[in-house]
C-alpha positions as CSV (number, residue, x, y, z in Angstrom):
1,M,0.0,0.0,0.0
2,E,1.4,3.4,-0.9
3,P,2.2,5.9,2.0
4,W,-0.8,8.1,1.1
5,R,-3.3,5.4,1.7
6,H,-1.8,4.7,5.1
7,A,-2.0,8.5,5.7
8,V,-5.7,8.5,4.9
9,N,-6.3,5.6,7.4
10,L,-4.3,7.4,10.0
11,H,-6.2,10.7,9.5
12,R,-9.6,8.9,9.8
13,A,-8.5,7.3,13.1
14,V,-7.4,10.6,14.6
15,E,-10.5,12.4,13.4
16,A,-12.7,9.8,15.1
17,A,-10.7,10.1,18.3
18,L,-11.0,13.9,18.3
19,E,-14.7,13.7,17.8
20,A,-14.9,11.4,20.8
21,K,-12.6,13.7,22.7
22,D,-10.4,10.7,23.6
23,L,-6.9,10.4,22.1
24,A,-6.0,8.0,24.9
25,H,-8.1,5.4,23.1
26,L,-6.8,6.3,19.6
27,Q,-7.1,3.2,17.4
28,V,-4.2,3.3,15.0
29,R,-2.6,0.3,13.3
30,R,1.1,0.1,13.5
31,E,1.3,-0.5,9.8
32,D,-0.5,2.7,9.1
33,V,1.8,4.7,11.5
34,E,4.9,3.2,9.8
35,G,3.4,3.4,6.3
36,A,2.5,7.1,6.7
37,T,5.8,8.1,8.1
38,P,7.2,9.5,4.8
39,V,4.1,11.8,4.5
40,V,4.4,12.9,8.1
41,R,8.2,13.5,7.6
42,D,7.5,15.7,4.5
43,F,5.0,17.7,6.4
44,W,7.3,18.1,9.4
45,T,10.3,19.2,7.2
46,G,8.3,21.5,4.9
47,R,8.7,19.4,1.8
48,W,4.9,19.2,1.9
49,P,4.1,23.0,2.4
50,A,0.6,22.5,3.7
51,H,-1.2,24.5,6.4
52,P,-1.3,22.3,9.6
53,L,-5.1,22.6,10.0
54,A,-6.3,23.0,6.5
55,R,-7.9,20.0,4.7
56,S,-6.0,18.9,1.7
57,R,-6.3,16.0,-0.7
58,D,-9.0,13.4,0.3
59,G,-9.9,15.8,3.2
60,V,-6.8,14.9,5.1
61,V,-5.7,17.5,7.8
62,P,-1.8,17.4,7.9
63,G,-1.8,18.2,11.6
64,Y,-4.0,15.1,12.4
65,L,-1.3,12.9,10.7
66,L,1.2,14.3,13.1
67,L,-1.1,13.6,16.1
68,G,-1.6,10.0,14.8
69,F,2.1,9.5,14.4
70,L,2.7,10.8,18.0
71,G,-0.1,8.5,19.3
72,G,1.6,5.4,17.7
73,Y,5.0,6.6,18.9
74,F,3.9,6.9,22.5
75,F,2.2,3.5,22.5
76,Y,5.4,1.7,21.7
77,R,7.9,3.8,23.7
78,D,8.3,5.0,27.3
79,L,7.6,8.8,27.4
80,P,10.8,10.8,28.2
81,E,11.0,12.9,31.3
82,N,11.4,16.2,29.5
83,D,11.6,17.9,26.1
84,L,15.4,17.6,25.9
85,A,15.2,13.8,26.1
86,F,12.1,13.6,23.8
87,W,13.3,15.4,20.7
88,P,16.2,13.2,19.6
89,E,14.3,9.9,19.7
90,F,11.2,11.5,18.1
91,L,13.2,12.9,15.2
92,R,15.0,9.6,14.8
93,A,11.6,7.8,14.5
94,L,10.7,10.2,11.7
95,G,13.9,9.2,9.9
96,L,15.7,12.5,10.4
97,D,19.3,13.1,11.3
98,Q,18.6,15.9,13.8
99,S,19.0,16.1,17.6
100,Q,16.7,19.1,18.0
101,P,13.9,20.5,15.9
102,T,14.1,23.9,14.3
103,P,12.1,26.8,15.8
104,G,9.7,26.5,12.8
105,Q,9.1,22.8,13.5
106,R,8.4,23.6,17.2
107,D,5.9,26.2,16.2
108,K,4.3,23.8,13.7
109,L,3.7,21.1,16.4
110,W,2.4,23.7,18.9
111,K,0.0,25.1,16.2
112,V,-1.4,21.6,15.8
113,L,-1.7,21.1,19.6
114,E,-3.6,24.4,20.1
115,G,-5.6,24.1,16.8
116,H,-8.5,22.0,18.1
117,P,-10.8,23.4,20.8
118,W,-10.6,20.2,22.8
119,T,-6.8,19.7,22.5
120,R,-6.2,23.3,23.4
121,T,-7.4,22.6,27.0
122,F,-4.3,20.3,27.5
123,L,-1.6,22.8,26.8
124,R,1.0,23.0,29.5
125,F,3.7,25.6,30.2
126,H,6.8,25.6,32.4
127,A,7.2,28.0,35.3
128,D,9.1,30.4,33.0
129,E,6.1,30.3,30.7
130,K,8.0,28.4,28.0
131,R,6.0,25.8,26.1
132,D,6.0,22.3,27.7
133,F,5.7,19.8,24.8
134,V,6.2,16.6,26.8
135,G,3.8,17.8,29.5
136,T,1.2,18.7,26.9
137,L,1.5,15.4,25.0
138,K,1.4,13.4,28.2
139,A,-1.8,15.2,29.3
140,L,-3.3,14.8,25.8
141,F,-2.6,11.1,25.2
142,G,-3.1,10.1,28.9
143,A,-2.9,6.3,29.4
144,R,-1.0,5.9,26.1
145,T,2.0,7.3,27.9
146,L,2.1,4.5,30.5
147,R,5.7,3.4,31.2
148,L,6.6,-0.3,30.8
149,K,7.2,-0.7,34.5
150,E,3.6,0.4,35.2
151,I,2.2,-1.9,32.5
152,L,4.1,-4.9,33.9
153,D,2.9,-4.1,37.4
154,Y,-0.7,-4.3,36.1
155,L,0.3,-7.6,34.3
156,R,1.5,-9.1,37.6
157,L,-1.7,-7.9,39.4
158,Y,-3.8,-9.5,36.7
159,R,-1.8,-12.8,37.1
160,D,-2.1,-12.8,40.9
161,E,-5.7,-11.5,41.4
162,A,-7.2,-12.6,38.0
163,K,-8.6,-9.0,37.7
164,L,-7.6,-6.8,34.7
165,Q,-7.5,-3.1,35.5
166,E,-9.1,-2.0,32.2
167,E,-9.9,1.5,33.2
168,A,-6.3,2.3,34.3
169,L,-4.7,0.4,31.4
170,R,-7.2,1.7,28.8
171,P,-5.4,1.1,25.4
172,Y,-3.1,-1.4,26.9
173,A,-5.8,-3.6,28.4
174,S,-6.1,-6.1,25.5
175,L,-2.3,-6.1,25.2
176,V,-1.8,-7.1,28.9
177,R,-4.5,-9.8,28.5
178,G,-2.6,-11.2,25.5
179,L,0.8,-10.9,27.2
180,K,-0.4,-12.9,30.2
181,E,-1.8,-15.7,28.0
182,A,1.4,-15.8,26.0
183,L,3.5,-16.1,29.1
184,D,1.2,-18.7,30.6
185,L,1.7,-20.8,27.5
186,L,5.5,-20.2,27.1
187,A,6.1,-20.9,30.8
188,E,5.2,-24.5,30.1
189,E,7.9,-24.7,27.4
190,T,11.6,-25.2,28.0
191,L,13.3,-22.4,26.1
192,D,17.0,-22.0,25.8
193,A,18.9,-18.7,25.9
194,P,18.9,-18.0,22.1
195,E,15.2,-18.7,21.9
196,L,14.5,-16.2,24.7
197,E,16.0,-13.5,22.5
198,D,14.4,-14.6,19.2
199,L,11.1,-12.8,18.8
200,E,10.1,-14.5,15.6
201,A,10.8,-18.0,17.0
202,L,8.7,-17.2,20.1
203,A,5.8,-15.9,17.9
204,A,6.0,-19.1,15.8
205,R,6.0,-21.2,19.0
206,L,2.9,-19.4,20.2
207,E,1.2,-20.2,16.9
208,A,2.0,-23.9,17.4
209,L,0.4,-23.7,20.8
210,G,-2.8,-22.2,19.2
211,F,-2.3,-18.5,20.1
212,Y,-2.9,-15.9,17.4
213,P,-3.2,-12.5,19.1
214,E,-4.4,-9.4,17.3
215,E,-1.9,-6.6,16.5
216,P,-0.1,-5.2,18.2
217,H,1.3,-8.6,19.0
218,P,2.0,-8.6,22.8
219,L,5.6,-10.0,22.4
220,R,6.4,-7.6,19.6
221,F,5.3,-4.7,21.8
222,L,7.3,-6.0,24.8
223,F,10.5,-6.5,22.7
224,H,10.1,-3.0,21.2
225,R,9.9,-1.5,24.7
226,S,12.6,-3.7,26.2
227,P,14.4,-6.6,24.5
228,K,15.4,-8.0,27.9
229,A,12.0,-7.8,29.6
230,F,10.7,-11.1,28.2
231,S,13.6,-13.2,29.6
232,E,12.9,-11.8,33.0
233,L,9.2,-12.4,32.8
234,Y,9.7,-15.9,31.5
235,A,11.9,-16.8,34.4
236,E,9.4,-15.3,36.8
237,W,6.5,-17.2,35.2
238,R,8.5,-20.4,35.2
239,G,9.1,-20.0,39.0
240,E,5.3,-19.7,39.4
241,K,4.7,-22.8,37.4
242,R,7.2,-25.1,39.1
243,A,5.0,-25.6,42.1
244,K,2.1,-26.5,39.9
245,P,3.2,-28.9,37.2
246,L,0.7,-29.7,34.5
247,R,-0.9,-33.1,34.4
248,H,-1.1,-33.4,30.6
249,P,1.3,-32.9,27.7
250,Q,1.3,-30.0,25.3
251,I,-0.8,-30.4,22.2
252,R,0.7,-28.7,19.2
253,V,-1.6,-26.9,16.7
254,D,-1.0,-26.7,13.0
255,V,-3.5,-24.5,11.1
256,L,-4.1,-25.9,7.7
257,Q,-6.8,-23.3,6.7
258,G,-8.3,-20.1,8.1
259,K,-5.3,-18.9,10.1
260,A,-6.1,-15.2,9.4
261,L,-9.5,-15.6,11.2
262,L,-8.1,-17.0,14.4
263,E,-7.4,-15.5,17.8
264,R,-7.0,-18.6,19.9
265,V,-7.2,-22.3,19.6
266,L,-7.8,-24.3,22.8
267,P,-7.2,-27.9,21.8
268,Q,-8.1,-29.1,25.3
269,I,-10.3,-27.0,27.6
270,R,-10.2,-29.3,30.7
271,R,-6.8,-30.0,32.1
272,E,-6.9,-33.7,32.2
273,V,-4.7,-36.6,31.1
274,L,-5.1,-37.6,27.5
275,V,-6.2,-41.2,27.0
276,E,-6.4,-42.9,23.7
277,G,-9.9,-43.2,22.4
278,A,-11.4,-40.8,25.0
279,W,-13.1,-37.6,23.9
280,V,-11.2,-34.4,24.3
281,Y,-13.1,-31.1,24.1
282,G,-11.6,-27.9,22.6
283,Q,-12.6,-24.5,21.4
284,V,-11.8,-22.1,18.6
285,R,-12.1,-18.4,19.1
286,L,-12.0,-15.9,16.2
287,K,-10.8,-12.3,16.1
288,S,-14.5,-11.3,15.4
289,G,-15.5,-12.7,18.8
290,L,-17.2,-15.8,17.5
291,F,-16.3,-19.1,19.1
292,Q,-17.1,-22.7,18.5
293,G,-16.4,-25.9,20.4
294,F,-15.2,-29.2,18.9
295,R,-14.2,-32.6,20.1
296,W,-11.6,-35.1,19.0
297,K,-10.1,-38.4,20.1
298,P,-6.3,-39.1,20.6
299,R,-5.3,-42.1,18.6
300,L,-2.2,-44.2,18.5
301,D,-0.9,-46.5,15.8
302,A,0.0,-50.2,16.4
303,E,3.4,-49.2,17.8
304,G,1.9,-46.7,20.2
305,N,2.9,-43.6,18.3
306,P,0.5,-40.7,18.2
307,I,-1.6,-40.1,15.1
308,P,-2.2,-36.4,14.3
309,E,-5.9,-35.5,14.3
310,E,-7.5,-33.2,11.8
311,V,-10.4,-31.0,12.9
312,A,-12.6,-28.9,10.5
313,L,-15.0,-26.1,11.6
314,E,-17.3,-23.9,9.6
315,F,-17.9,-20.2,10.4
316,P,-19.7,-17.5,8.5
317,E,-16.3,-15.9,7.9
318,G,-14.9,-19.1,6.4
319,R,-13.6,-22.6,7.1
320,V,-11.0,-23.4,9.8
321,V,-9.0,-26.6,9.6
322,L,-6.6,-27.7,12.3
323,C,-4.2,-30.5,12.7
324,L,-3.6,-31.5,16.3
325,H,-0.3,-33.2,17.2
326,H,-0.5,-34.9,20.6
327,R,1.0,-37.4,23.0
328,A,-1.5,-39.6,24.8
329,W,0.1,-40.1,28.2
330,G,-2.7,-42.0,29.8
331,V,-2.4,-45.7,30.5
332,R,-3.7,-47.7,27.5
333,F,-6.0,-50.6,28.3
334,L,-6.7,-53.2,25.6
335,D,-9.6,-55.6,25.5
336,E,-9.4,-59.3,24.5
337,R,-9.4,-58.3,20.9
338,G,-6.5,-56.0,21.4
339,E,-8.5,-52.8,20.9
340,A,-8.2,-49.7,23.1
341,C,-10.6,-49.3,25.9
342,P,-10.8,-45.6,26.8
343,E,-13.0,-46.3,29.9
344,W,-12.0,-49.4,31.8
345,R,-14.5,-51.0,34.2
346,P,-13.6,-54.0,36.4
347,P,-15.6,-57.2,35.9
348,A,-18.9,-57.4,37.7
349,P,-19.5,-58.2,40.5
350,S,-16.4,-56.5,42.0
351,R,-15.0,-57.6,45.3
352,S,-12.1,-56.5,47.5
353,A,-9.2,-58.6,48.5
354,P,-5.8,-58.1,50.0
355,W,-3.1,-57.3,47.5
356,W,-1.4,-60.7,47.8
357,A,-4.7,-62.5,47.1
358,R,-5.8,-60.4,44.1
359,E,-6.7,-62.3,40.9
360,R,-6.3,-61.1,37.4
361,P,-4.0,-58.2,38.0
362,C,-3.5,-55.4,35.4
363,V,-0.1,-56.1,33.9
364,T,1.7,-53.3,32.2
365,S,3.9,-54.1,29.2
366,S,7.5,-52.9,28.9
367,R,6.3,-50.2,26.5
368,A,5.5,-47.1,28.6
369,G,1.9,-46.0,28.7
370,V,0.4,-49.3,27.5
371,G,-1.4,-51.7,29.8
372,R,-3.4,-54.9,29.2
373,W,-6.0,-56.5,31.4
374,N,-5.4,-60.3,31.7
375,A,-8.8,-62.0,31.1
């Protein structure tokens, strides 16, 4: 998509947020922010000599593009303490080799900030009456300027109390929800040092576990803010998990069709031991909010090796086809014909006896996970 189309999308998002008087909930896609950067840069440097608040081609207001770029910028970065620290990083994000803006560029941004009746109420000044850009932007974008430490504090609170502070987190609420789910899944995986630093490998592993978060991807956001934060959180989450080991193996998910529709695949809702031939109940959740349950049976071949199971589901948006790779860890009982018995019942009538006098014991073969009742 050409930069101008991204700019149009960015303008529409900002216009909607201004009408709602809420830039803290500004809904901008990262690809639009990045795609419109050349247009914003041309406006900032004067190569596009447009009035900041006048509508141009396609009704786009250049100043709104600058606000949209700033909204995306603050979402992915910690807000600096003051103007001196803010300008170098901001200008670098625009792709400019400058450490400080020109007086004309400062005036341009301030004209945008004071140009809308609602944004004008957020203007801040220093004690010496000089313009306070960072203070104004922080007041204007509100919760979008949350620091990573604050976000991670809310993440831990959500983990410990199972309560998401949506009002305080505002635009970060869905991201924190997704980050917790990603960490819950990855904490059950044994990751080595190189994997902990490989964002793409981690994202691929999450997909194999059936997790397809919406953008911004929670791990991409975390790595953008701090590349080391994930390793620390992973170790912390692993410490939590060691006291509560899972009672069933991981089930790997391979999406054969409909991946773009998915938000989450739960191949097993109840945390129970997988047994060959016994029904397992799962659920698929789409990005649209629709969900659908399904069921499947773990199967093993004659040698006791797992057979991948294919599951197909129909939605109004399209068809979803999954391939579930599993390991059935439950003890495998075989009847007199050598077929698997997912639910074993003792012969009737049952009677109790001391262990040394028991008849017809259940003898387990040398192959792990396979048992046979001697008839």
